[in-house]
N, C-alpha and C positions, 0 to 999 in steps of 0.2 A: 185374895190368895196369899197364903203364908209360905211362899217359896223360900228355900234356904238361900237362894241368891239375893233375896231382898233383906235377909237377916244378917248377911255378912258385912262386917264393918269395912269402911274404905281402907283403913290401915290396920295391919295385923297388930294386935295388942302386945305380943311378945317381941317381935322383931322390928316393928315400925315400918315394915315393907308395905308397899301398895298392893292391895288385893285387886286383881283384874279378872274379869270374866270374858273369855274370848267368845265373840259372836261369829266372826268370819276369819278363816285361816288365810295366810298369805298365799298368793299364787292362784286364787280362784276368782271367778267373775260373779258368782252368786253371793249376794249379801244377805246375811241372816240377821234377825233381830229378836231379842228376848221380848216375849209378850207377858208382862207381869200379871195381867188379869187371869191367865190360864197356867202360868208357871212353865211355859215351854218356849222353844225357839221355833221361829217360822221363817220361811223363805220370804224375804222382803222385796227384793228386786234383783235384776241381773245387770251388771255393768255393760257398757257399750263394747262391741267387738274390739278385741285387742287390748282392753283394759283389764287389769287384775289388781288385787290388793297387794301392795308391796311388802307388807308385814302383817302379822296377826293384828286384828282390830277388834276392839271390844268396849266394855264399859267398866266404870268404877262403881261398885255397889255402894248403897247408902248415900248417893249423891243425886242431885237434880239440877239440871241446867235450865237456862232461860227458855229453851225450846220444849221443856217439859220432860225430857228424857234424861237418863243418867249421863254423867259426863263421859265423853269419848276418850279412848286411849289406844295408842298404837304401840305394840310391844315388839321390840327388836330382839330377835333370837335367830339362831341358824336354822333350826327345823321348825316347821309349823306345828301347831297343836290341833285341837279339834273344837268344834262348837260346844260350848258349855264347860270348857276346861277352866279351872281356877289356876291362875299363875301369880305367884308372889314376885313382884318386880321392884326394881329400883327406879324411882322417878328421876328423870334427868332434865326435864324441862317441858315447855309448852309452846305451841304456836297459838298465840292469842289471835282470835278471829271473830268477825261478825259474819252472819249469814242472812241473806235476804230470802225469805220464805216466798212461796208461791203467792201468798196473800199480799205480799209487798212489805210485810212487817220485817223489821231488822232485829235480830237477836244475837246475843253472844253465843258462839258455838266453838269454843276452844278445842284444840286437839292436843291432849297430853301425850308425852313421849316417855316411854319407860323401856328398860332392858331387863331381860330375864336375869335375875340375881345370880344364878348359878351357871351362867354361860361363860366359859373361859374367854371367848372372843371379846366379850364386853366387860371383862373384869376391871379394866382401867377407865371405863366410861362412867364418870360421875355427873357430868353436866352436858347439856346439849352442845356446848362449844367443843367438847372432846370428840365429837363426831366430825367426820369430813364434811365441810360446808355443803358439798354437792349432795350428800345424802339428805340433808335437811331441805335443800332446795327441791330435790326430787319428791320428797314427802309432801311439801307444800304444793308443788305443781300437781301432784296426783289429786289432792282434794279440790283444787281449783278446776282441773279438767273434768273430774268425775261429776261434780255438780253442774258444770257447764254442759256436758254431754247429756246429762239427765234432763236438763231444760226446765226444772222446777225450782231450783235454788241457785244462789250465787254465793260462793265461799270467798270471803275477803280477808286475807291475813292482815293483822295490825302490826304485830311484832313478835319476836321470839324472846322468851324469857327462860331463865335457869330453874333449877330444882326448888330453890326457896320460894320464888314467886309462884311456881306451879303448886307447891304444897299449900301456900296461903289461899290460892284460888280454890283448890279442892275443899279445904276446911271451911271456906265461906259458903260452899254449896252442899255441905253435908246435911242430910236429912235425919231427923230423929236424934 
């Protein structure tokens, strides 16, 4: 499939901003996933009762993680967008993590954190450490809880790193 989503570079050539494709909007229980073989988004699963995505969640195009999927990114902004929306973001850091799959295999499955570049609320946020520590704790806890409730995977945070380390990790996993 020759989807435009698959052709988009991870970083915008003109601005250097991170291109992100939103799969799941904040505030919803339904998790959507891009299906590269057909070029469409599909309903992947529904979170446990009472759980919702805390921020827009998506992927970084032209990347591939150890789990075989594009790298995951959480985008902080005031209003949610929609499934399939391209958002140019400022990368602020990463929660480096391992994930135990249902098969028992352990793979890296980092969660990159970015902010909408044109959001006044996040204008001064350049690094993960610029956020209130509680916000990052809550994001980390969400991924631990969501995979635990799902029962098929276990999310294990390793450390939190800033924008430079996050950018290096992305560049090391860029495809093509």
